[in-house]
N, C-alpha and C positions, 0 to 999 in steps of 0.2 A: 556440343545436340546431348538432350534427354537420354537415358536409358529407355531401355523397352519397359512397357507400362505394364504395371503387375494387376493381377486380378482385382484384389482390393481396391486400387485405383481407378479402373476402370470401373468398376460398381458405384466408386461414391463419382466420379463423371458423369455416371447414366444417374444417377440418384442422389444429387445435391443433399438431399434431408436423410441421408443414412446416418445413422451415429455411429462413431469412430469408438473403437476401444482404445485407450491410453494405456502406457505400460505403467507400472508401478514406480518402475526407473524414472522414468520421463516426468510423472507426475510428483515425485518424491524432488528431484534436480529443481524441477519450478518451484515447489515451495520453497525449499530451502533458499532461495535466490528472496524468495518473496520475504523470508524471518531476515535477510540482510538488509533488506534495505529497499532491495529495487520495488517498483510500482508494479499491480498488478498488469497494466496496460504496454509495459518492456516486455516482462517475462511471458505474456501473450502474447505478442509479436516475436517476441524470438524464439516460441517451441511453437509457435501457430497452435494455440489451445486457448478456446475462447474462456474467458475471466471466471463466467461461472461456473464452468470445470474446474478450474483451480481455486476458487474459493468451497465448494462444494467437498473436493477433496480433502481441503485443509481443516474443515469444519470436522467433516469425519475423524478425521487422525487426531483432534482437537488440538490445532497449531495456528486456529486462525487469528491472525492479530486485532486486537482493538482497534475500532476504528475511533480517529479521532473526530468529536463534534464540537461545532460552536466554532468561536473564536480563539485563537491560540493566545495568551498574554506572551508576547515574546518581543515585543519591542520594548529595546534597552531605557528610553526615556521614559515609559510608562510604567516597567518595571521599578526603577529607581524612585518614580514618585512612590508607587505601593508601597516599597522599603519604607523611604521616609513617612510615610503614613503611621505607619505599623510604629516606627521609632517614635512617632510624636504622639500615638494613643498610648506608648507605654512609658511616656512623660522623660525618656533620655534626650531629645534636643527641648531646647527652650525657645528656641526662633529660627523658624526655618521658610526661604523664599522660594516660591514654586513658580517656574518661568515655564510657559508650555507655548511650544511653538509649533503652527500645523503647517 
């Protein structure tokens, strides 16, 4: 069974649109977890803080990670082909056979 309801919890229950003031410590901990690789969604769920609030705090502090846009070239076959093409362009490989299996 939960403890008694505080006046701020009662206000929030009566007015769900009321803004909640987050502590600097709580926001700092959330930002630290994101900087260490957790997703915004995971941290938002853990601390019950909206993603936009965490992003705004990190942007204000100058610690917002850059978003990765577009496709990530992390497939080993593609990377191998790209590397082979670079070597071929440099003239370091005379004969190369490319087999691409999808």
